C-alpha positions in Angstrom: 69.5 32.2 57.5 69.0 33.2 54.0 65.4 31.7 53.9 64.7 33.8 57.1 66.2 36.9 55.5 63.8 36.3 52.3 60.9 35.8 54.7 61.6 39.0 56.5 61.8 41.0 53.3 58.6 39.6 52.2 56.8 40.4 55.3 58.3 43.9 55.1 56.8 44.5 51.7 53.5 42.9 52.7 53.1 45.4 55.5 54.1 48.4 53.4 51.4 47.4 50.9 48.9 47.0 53.9 49.7 50.5 55.3 49.6 51.9 51.8 46.1 50.5 51.1 45.0 51.8 54.5 46.4 55.1 53.9 44.6 55.2 50.6 41.3 54.2 52.0 41.6 56.7 54.8 42.4 59.6 52.3 39.5 58.5 50.2 37.1 58.8 53.1 38.1 62.3 53.7 37.9 63.7 50.1 34.6 65.5 49.4 32.5 63.9 46.4 31.6 66.8 44.0 29.9 67.4 40.7 31.1 70.2 38.3 30.0 72.0 35.2 31.7 74.5 33.1 30.2 78.0 32.6 28.0 78.3 29.4 26.7 81.0 27.2 22.9 80.8 27.6 19.7 83.0 28.2 18.2 83.5 31.6 14.5 82.9 31.6 12.4 84.6 34.2 9.2 83.0 35.3 6.4 84.6 37.2 3.9 82.3 38.7 0.9 82.6 40.7 -2.7 81.5 40.8 -6.0 83.5 40.1 -9.9 83.4 39.6 -11.8 84.0 36.8 -14.1 87.0 36.7 -16.3 88.8 34.1 -15.0 92.1 32.6 -18.8 93.4 32.2 -20.7 93.9 35.3 -24.5 94.3 35.5 -26.1 95.9 38.4 -29.7 95.2 39.3 -31.4 97.9 41.2 -34.7 97.6 43.3 -36.8 100.6 44.7 -35.8 101.4 48.2 -37.3 100.3 51.4 -39.0 97.1 50.0 -38.5 94.1 52.3 -36.7 91.0 50.7 -38.8 88.0 51.2 -36.4 85.5 49.8 -33.0 85.6 48.2 -32.8 82.9 45.4 -29.0 82.9 44.5 -25.6 83.2 45.9 -22.4 84.7 44.9 -20.6 82.7 42.4 -23.7 81.0 41.0 -24.3 80.8 37.2 -27.6 82.2 36.0 -29.5 82.4 32.9 -31.6 85.5 31.8 -34.9 85.5 33.5 -33.8 83.5 36.3 -35.3 84.6 39.6 -32.9 86.5 41.8 -35.1 87.8 44.6 -38.5 87.8 45.9 -40.0 90.8 47.6 -42.8 90.9 50.2 -46.3 91.5 48.6 -47.3 93.4 51.9 -44.2 95.7 51.4 -45.0 96.3 47.9 -48.9 97.2 48.9 -47.7 99.5 51.5 -45.1 101.2 49.3 -47.9 101.4 46.6 -50.3 103.2 48.9 -47.6 105.5 50.3 -46.7 106.4 46.7 -50.2 107.1 45.8 -50.8 109.5 48.7 -47.4 111.2 47.9 -48.5 111.8 44.3 -51.9 113.3 45.2 -50.2 115.6 47.9 -47.7 116.7 45.3 -50.3 117.4 42.6 -52.1 119.4 45.1 -49.0 121.4 46.0 -48.1 121.9 42.5 -51.6 123.3 41.5 -51.4 125.6 44.5 -48.0 126.9 43.5 -49.0 127.3 39.8 -52.2 129.2 40.8 -50.2 131.4 43.1 -47.6 132.0 40.4 -50.4 133.2 37.9 -51.9 135.6 40.6 -48.5 137.0 41.2 -47.8 137.3 37.6 -51.0 139.1 37.1 -50.6 141.4 40.1 -47.2 142.3 39.0 -48.4 143.2 35.5 -51.1 145.5 37.2 -48.4 147.0 39.2 -46.3 147.9 36.3 -49.3 149.4 34.4 -50.2 151.5 37.4 -46.8 152.7 37.9 -46.3 153.7 34.2 -49.7 155.4 34.1 -48.9 157.3 37.5 -45.6 158.3 36.0 -47.1 159.5 32.8 -49.8 161.6 34.9 -47.1 162.9 37.1 -45.2 164.2 34.0 -48.4 165.8 32.5 -49.5 167.4 35.7 -46.2 168.6 36.9 -45.5 170.2 33.5 -49.0 172.0 33.5 -48.0 173.3 37.2 -44.7 174.5 36.0 -46.1 176.2 32.9 -48.7 178.1 35.1 -46.3 179.2 37.4 -43.8 180.3 34.7 -46.7 182.2 33.2 -47.4 184.0 36.6 -43.7 184.9 36.7 -43.9 186.4 33.1 -47.1 188.4 34.0 -45.3 189.9 37.2 -42.2 190.6 35.1 -44.3 192.3 32.5 -46.2 194.5 35.2 -42.7 195.6 36.6 -41.3 196.2 33.3 -44.6 198.4 32.3 -44.0 200.3 35.4 -40.5 201.2 34.7 -41.6 202.3 31.1 -44.5 204.5 32.5 -42.1 206.0 35.1 -39.6 206.7 32.6 -42.0 208.3 30.4 -43.4 210.5 33.0 -39.9 211.7 34.0 -39.0 212.7 30.5 -42.4 214.7 30.1 -41.8 216.6 33.4 -38.3 217.6 32.2 -39.7 219.3 29.1 -42.7 221.2 30.4 -42.4 224.9 31.7 -43.7 226.2 35.1 -44.3 229.6 36.8 -42.8 230.4 40.0 -46.1 229.8 41.8 -46.7 226.5 39.9 -43.4 225.3 40.6 -43.9 225.3 44.4 -47.2 223.4 43.9 -45.6 221.0 41.7 -42.8 220.2 44.0 -45.2 219.0 46.5 -47.0 216.9 44.1 -44.0 215.4 42.8 -42.8 214.3 46.0 -46.1 212.5 46.8 -45.9 210.9 43.2 -42.5 209.6 44.0 -43.4 208.0 47.1 -46.3 206.3 45.4 -44.1 205.2 42.6 -41.6 203.8 45.4 -44.3 201.8 47.0 -45.7 200.3 43.6 -42.1 199.2 42.6 -41.6 197.6 45.9 -44.9 195.8 45.6 -44.3 194.9 41.9 -40.9 193.5 42.7 -42.1 191.4 45.8 -44.8 190.0 43.7 -42.3 189.1 41.1 -40.1 187.6 43.7 -42.8 185.6 45.3 -43.9 184.1 41.8 -40.3 183.2 41.2 -40.1 181.4 44.5 -43.5 179.7 43.8 -42.1 178.6 40.3 -39.1 177.2 41.9 -41.1 175.3 44.4 -43.4 174.1 41.6 -40.3 172.9 39.7 -38.9 171.2 42.9 -42.3 169.5 43.8 -42.6 168.3 40.0 -39.0 166.7 40.2 -39.7 165.0 43.5 -43.0 163.7 42.3 -41.3 162.4 39.1 -38.6 160.8 41.2 -41.1 158.9 43.3 -43.1 157.8 40.3 -40.0 156.7 38.5 -38.9 154.6 41.5 -42.3 153.0 41.5 -41.9 152.2 37.8 -38.3 150.8 38.4 -39.6 148.9 41.3 -42.5 147.3 39.4 -40.0 146.3 36.7 -37.3 144.9 38.9 -37.2 141.1 38.3 -38.6 138.7 41.0 -36.2 136.7 43.2 -35.9 133.1 41.7 -38.2 130.7 43.3 -37.6 127.0 42.3 -40.1 125.5 44.8 -42.6 124.7 41.8 -39.9 123.1 39.7 -38.9 121.0 42.8 -42.3 119.9 43.6 -42.8 119.1 39.9 -39.6 117.1 39.8 -40.5 115.3 42.9 -44.0 114.6 41.5 -42.3 113.1 38.4 -39.9 110.9 40.4 -42.9 109.8 42.8 -44.9 108.9 39.5 -42.1 107.1 38.1 -41.6 105.0 41.4 -45.2 104.3 41.5 -44.9 102.8 38.0 -42.1 100.6 39.2 -43.9 99.3 42.3 -47.0 98.7 39.8 -44.7 96.5 37.7 -43.5 94.7 40.8 -47.0 94.1 42.1 -47.9 92.6 38.7 -44.7 90.2 38.9 -45.7 89.2 42.4 -42.4 91.0 43.6 -40.1 88.8 41.5 -36.6 90.3 40.6 -35.2 88.3 37.5 -31.7 88.3 35.9 -31.5 90.7 32.9 -28.7 88.5 31.3 -26.7 85.3 31.4 -23.8 85.5 33.7 -22.3 84.7 37.3 -23.4 86.3 40.4 -20.7 88.6 41.7 -22.2 90.0 45.0 -25.5 90.6 46.7 -26.1 93.5 49.1 -29.2 92.1 50.8 -30.2 89.0 52.5 -33.6 87.6 53.4 -35.5 89.9 55.6 -33.4 93.2 54.7 -34.8 96.4 53.2 -33.7 97.2 49.8 -31.3 100.4 49.7 -29.8 102.7 47.3 -27.0 100.3 46.2 -27.5 97.6 43.7 -29.2 94.6 45.2 -27.3 92.3 43.0 -24.3 92.4 40.9 -23.6 89.9 38.2 -20.8 89.3 35.5 -22.5 89.3 32.1 -21.7 86.3 30.0 -21.6 88.7 27.0 -18.3 90.3 28.0 -14.8 89.1 27.9 -13.4 87.0 30.9 -10.4 87.9 33.1 -8.3 86.1 35.5 -7.1 88.2 38.6 -4.3 87.0 40.7 -1.2 88.7 42.6 2.4 88.9 41.9 5.5 90.1 44.0 6.4 93.9 43.6 10.0 92.6 42.6 8.5 90.7 39.7 6.7 93.5 37.8 9.8 94.3 35.8 9.3 91.0 34.1 5.6 91.6 33.3 4.0 94.2 31.1 0.7 94.8 29.4 0.2 92.5 26.5 2.7 90.0 27.7 1.5 86.4 26.8 0.5 84.3 29.6 0.4 80.3 29.9 -2.7 79.3 32.1 -3.1 75.7 33.6 -6.5 74.7 34.8 -7.2 72.5 37.7 -7.1 69.4 35.3 -3.5 70.4 34.4 -4.5 71.4 30.8 -2.6 74.2 29.4 -4.5 77.1 28.0 -2.8 79.6 25.5 -3.9 82.9 24.1 -4.2 84.8 27.4 -2.5 88.2 27.8 -1.7 90.6 30.7 -4.5 93.3 30.9 -2.9 95.6 33.4 -1.0 95.6 36.7 -2.1 97.8 39.7 -1.2 98.3 43.3 -2.6 96.3 46.0 -4.8 98.3 48.4 -3.7 96.1 51.4 -0.1 95.3 50.9 2.5 97.5 49.2 4.7 94.6 48.7 2.5 92.8 46.1 0.6 93.9 42.9 -2.8 92.9 41.5 -2.5 91.3 38.1 -5.2 91.3 35.4 -5.3 88.9 32.7 -7.5 88.7 29.7 -8.7 85.1 29.0 -9.1 83.6 25.6 -12.9 82.7 24.6 -14.0 79.2 25.4 -11.5 78.5 27.9 -12.4 78.8 31.7 -15.7 79.8 33.1 -16.5 82.6 35.6 -15.6 81.3 39.2 -13.2 78.9 38.0 -9.4 78.9 39.3 -6.1 78.2 37.6 -2.4 78.9 37.7 -0.7 81.3 35.4 2.9 81.4 34.2 4.6 84.4 32.7 8.0 83.9 31.1 10.6 86.6 29.9 14.1 85.9 28.5 17.2 88.1 29.3 20.7 87.6 27.8 22.4 85.8 26.3 25.0 85.9 28.9 28.6 84.5 28.3 29.0 83.1 31.9 26.0 81.1 33.4 26.2 78.6 36.1 23.6 76.7 38.2 22.4 78.8 41.1 23.5 75.9 43.4 27.1 76.9 42.7 26.6 80.3 44.3 27.6 81.1 48.0 27.3 84.1 49.9 29.4 85.5 53.0 29.6 89.0 54.4 27.8 90.5 51.5 30.1 88.9 48.8 29.1 86.2 46.3 31.7 83.5 45.4 32.0 80.0 43.9 34.3 77.0 44.2 36.3 75.7 41.1 38.5 72.8 41.1 42.4 73.0 41.1 45.3 70.6 41.6 47.8 70.4 44.3 51.1 68.4 44.6 51.4 66.5 48.0 53.4 63.5 49.4 50.4 61.2 48.0 50.8 62.8 44.5 48.7 65.2 42.5 45.4 65.8 44.2 42.3 67.8 43.2 41.3 70.6 45.6 38.5 73.3 45.6 39.5 76.9 45.1 37.2 80.0 46.4 36.7 82.5 43.6 34.7 85.7 44.2 32.2 86.7 41.5 29.7 89.3 40.5 26.0 88.2 39.6 24.4 90.0 36.7 21.3 88.3 36.6 19.6 85.1 38.1 16.3 83.3 38.0 15.2 80.1 40.1 17.9 77.8 38.9 20.7 79.7 37.1 22.9 82.7 37.6 24.6 84.9 35.0 28.0 86.1 36.3 29.9 89.2 35.3 32.4 89.5 32.5 35.8 88.0 33.5 34.5 86.3 36.6 35.4 82.9 35.3 36.7 81.1 32.2 34.6 78.8 30.1 37.1 75.8 30.8 37.1 76.2 34.6 35.0 73.3 36.3 32.7 75.0 38.7 31.5 72.9 41.7 27.7 72.7 41.6 27.1 70.0 44.2 29.2 68.6 47.1 28.3 66.1 49.8 29.8 67.9 52.3 30.8 71.6 53.2 33.3 73.0 51.1 36.3 75.3 52.1 39.1 76.8 50.2 41.7 74.1 49.7 39.3 71.1 50.6 40.3 67.8 48.9 37.5 66.9 46.3 36.9 64.2 43.9 34.4 64.2 41.0 31.7 61.8 41.8 31.0 59.0 39.2 27.3 59.0 39.9 
């Protein structure tokens, strides 16, 4: 009996041990495996990356006379050329036709210029003659008018003198009659004679007054006539002296003639070079505005980057990254062979014409680095901080516009003290691609922040630090 009791007791403890092991195994399966890290005091490094293509900073435009046919284009965009390399060949027939047209144009313009110069000379001589004639006519009018006025004034003076003489004689006669004595018979006779004399004197006086008045009116008419004549002669002088309206016809023809002669010289040079257009310097072709068979226009036929100028890399960055980039910032360049190039700097940042969310970046390249047309990657770094509470970016969670992290905590259960995850709301001051800087007081440096978990975390989830 005692033996059976011992066996039963042993069996009980064995079963309890088995159940305990099974419970522990089941519990361990449900525990989330995690990795943690304590907040650190560190800098946040922002990296702006992208790719770009090397271009020249000094452009050279190659112009060709208009309306010449391109026989053959010898280069393409991106091609490296040396000074003197052939860029284009122009049609010889096109050059010959242009030369003939320009020769005809020059001759026509020369004839027009000669005619205009002759006409200008004739007009000048005619104008000078008109001015001389007008001046002489005015002087003659002054002289003639003054003579006429003087003569008329003299006639007035003579008439006035005659009238004055008449009054003096009349007064003298009247005074003589008053002083002489008469008999009665003589007095009667003289009364009759006096009456006749008075009538004659009255008629004479009237005649003299009329004559004076007529001569005075004649003087006024002469003066008015002289003034009118002088006014007309003065206007003729003024009209002859008035500046002529500007006429730039001759100057325009002469300018057009100069341009035609200059174009003719250019075409003559093209004829001597058999229509070959050569590169003016070492460089790389940026663009061409003509193709084989086209006619040349007003724009540059070829534009190339001169090898003499500095090189620049052009690329794009996000509008949000411009706060980390400024002119003069150092740039790390990596070529297609993963070789790092130092010494590059940001030249400028400009708005992109097609997309408002990106910005165009221009980088000045160091000498003897990449060549025009080559591509590469660029990286620009800017440090911020230091910040006292930095955690890996993988520790952050976001829900309903709020940011939080999980930290480890302990909790007492029937199985003993266990580790659990606790949700803590935080604020983010700064972040980059790997690290986030949290606001002051969000966490303490001795708290273990969960940075990785093998399953979804919730507040209160059982966790265990992974040994891997």
